[in-house]
Every structure is written in structure tokens, then in C-alpha cells.
C-alpha positions in Angstrom: 93.9 101.4 91.0 92.7 97.7 90.5 91.7 95.7 93.5 94.0 93.0 92.5 96.8 95.7 92.8 95.7 96.6 96.1 95.8 93.1 97.5 99.8 92.8 96.6 100.7 95.9 98.1 102.6 95.7 101.4 103.7 99.0 102.9 105.6 98.4 106.3 105.6 101.9 107.8 108.2 103.1 110.0 108.0 102.3 113.8 108.3 105.9 114.7 107.4 109.1 112.8 110.2 111.0 111.0 111.0 114.1 112.6 113.9 115.8 111.0 113.7 117.6 107.6 116.8 115.6 106.4 114.9 112.2 107.0 112.1 113.3 104.9 114.4 114.4 102.3 116.5 111.2 102.3 113.0 109.3 102.2 111.9 111.4 99.2 115.4 110.8 97.3 114.6 107.2 97.9 111.4 107.4 96.3 112.9 109.3 93.3 115.6 106.5 92.9 112.9 103.9 93.0 110.8 105.7 90.3 114.2 106.3 88.1 115.0 102.3 88.5 111.8 101.5 87.5 111.7 103.6 84.3 115.1 102.4 83.6 113.9 98.6 83.8 111.1 99.3 81.6 113.4 100.9 79.0 116.2 98.1 79.4 113.6 95.4 79.1 112.0 96.8 76.0 115.6 97.0 74.3 116.4 93.4 75.3 119.4 94.5 77.6 118.9 91.8 80.2 122.2 91.9 82.1 121.5 95.7 82.7 117.8 94.8 83.7 119.3 92.3 86.5 121.7 95.1 87.8 119.1 97.7 87.7 116.6 95.2 89.5 119.2 94.5 92.1 119.5 98.0 93.0 115.7 98.7 93.0 115.4 95.6 95.6 117.6 97.4 97.9 116.1 100.7 97.7 112.5 99.1 98.0 113.8 97.3 101.3 115.0 100.7 102.6 111.6 102.1 101.7 109.8 99.4 103.6 108.3 97.8 100.4 108.8 94.1 100.6 106.6 93.3 97.9 108.4 95.2 95.5 111.8 94.4 96.8 110.9 90.6 96.5 109.7 90.8 93.0 112.6 93.0 92.2 114.9 90.4 93.6 113.1 87.8 91.5 114.0 89.7 88.4 117.5 90.2 89.4 117.9 86.5 89.8 116.3 85.0 86.7 118.1 83.6 83.8 115.3 83.1 81.4 114.6 86.0 79.3 111.0 85.1 78.6 110.6 85.0 82.1 112.4 88.4 82.8 110.0 89.9 80.5 106.9 88.7 82.6 108.5 89.5 85.9 109.5 93.1 84.6 106.0 93.4 83.6 104.8 92.2 87.0 107.2 94.5 88.6 106.2 97.8 86.8 102.7 97.0 87.8 103.4 96.7 91.3 105.9 99.4 91.4 103.4 102.0 90.4 101.1 100.7 93.5 103.9 100.6 95.9 105.2 104.0 95.2 101.7 105.5 95.3 101.5 103.7 98.8 104.9 105.1 99.7 103.9 108.7 98.9 100.8 108.8 100.3 100.3 111.1 103.3 100.2 109.3 106.8 101.8 109.2 110.2 105.2 108.8 108.9 106.0 112.4 108.6 105.1 115.2 111.0 
């Protein structure tokens, strides 16, 4: 991971460790959904389907908020609300770079799960 990517990743861990297996499964499902949305955004941007990019980015923003990834949520929200196709391509590229770092931070072992 590049140093510049490390600087922008913000992870807001849960205040209390997750104790139930169902919570862990729900968290893993959200991570999987975030990965799916990132892949969908990449494919839709490449094909120029910008209205669908906006919808997928809006979905990703909500997922990122639930995961405690505010930087990813903010960039996804930027992508969902921009109207300029050139800006969308640039924001999409930024989102994909950031998404990789954020998802890696979210799945890193830590005190969230015991």
C-alpha cells in the first residue's frame, strides 16, 4: 500500500467488540457488498453508464457508513452527486483506489471481533 493511501484511510472502529457470530457474519456481508459495489462501479464507469454509477455509488456510501469507513462514504457520496461525466470518471478512479485501502483496513484483524 502506498504511503499516500495510508494517509487518507480513516477507520472508525466500533466502540464495543462484536460478540455474537451473527454480528460477525453481518459485518462480513457488508464488506462483501462493498467489494461488489466497487467492482460494479468500475465496470459501469468503463462502459459509460453514469446514471447507474450514481446509484451504485449511493448504495456504497450507505454501506461504507455502516462499516465505519467515513472517507469511503464521503468519496462515494461525491460520486453519487456529481453531474459532470469527466469528474465522475476522476472521482470513480479515486474511489476505487481508496476503496481497496479501506476494505483492507476493514478486514484487518483487530479488537472489533473476539
